[in-house]
C-alpha positions, 0 to 999 in steps of 0.5 A: 625063094623070094616067095618063101620070104614074102610068105614068112614076112606075112606070117610074122607080121600078123597081129596074133604072132606079134601079140604072142611074141609080146606075151612070151617076153612079158611072161619071161619077165614075170617069171623072173619076178616070181622066182625072185619073190620065191628065192629072196622072200618066201624061201628065207621065211620058210627057212626061219620057220624051220630053224634056219635050215637052208630050204633050197639045200635040202637034198637026199644024198644017194651017193657021197662025193668021193674025195682024195688028197692032192699030193701037189697042194696037200688038200682034199680034191673032189674026184667024183661029185655026189649024187643027190635028189635036190627036192628043196629046189623042186619045192621052190619051183613048185612055189614059183608055179603056184604064185604064177598060176595065182597071179594069172588067175587074178588077172583073168578074173579081173579081165572077165569082170571088166568084160562083164561090166562093159557088156552090161553098159553096152546092153540097152536097158530093158523097157519098163513094164506096162502099168496096171492101167495100161494092162487093163486098157489093153485087155479092154481093147482086145475085148472090144476087137472080139465083139466086132 
């Protein structure tokens, strides 16, 4: 049993596992930010454009809720909830995905640009091309070698 825990500790402390854990935590926080942007900024704007309709409340009701009068309180009480397809929420989640995908695309694009810049800086400059005089002198040298 002790060997099992030692192997687990070695696995858990490897660098890529820790990096993955950090990525998951940051990704979760980033997801909450984009959800807030969609729900608190984008959806109200779309609702305003569509005439004040609550976009997240868009649904297709398949079966209405069943309500009955409660004799004790003399109020209508919902006995069976409605059955509905909430496509407004689906659209909101889709917008979340688009925003996250765009942000990740921009981040990867920036990282690739930095990587290319770093590679260009690290590569030694190409030697300058020989001048016309050097080319002519090289040809003369080669011709003289052929005569001997």
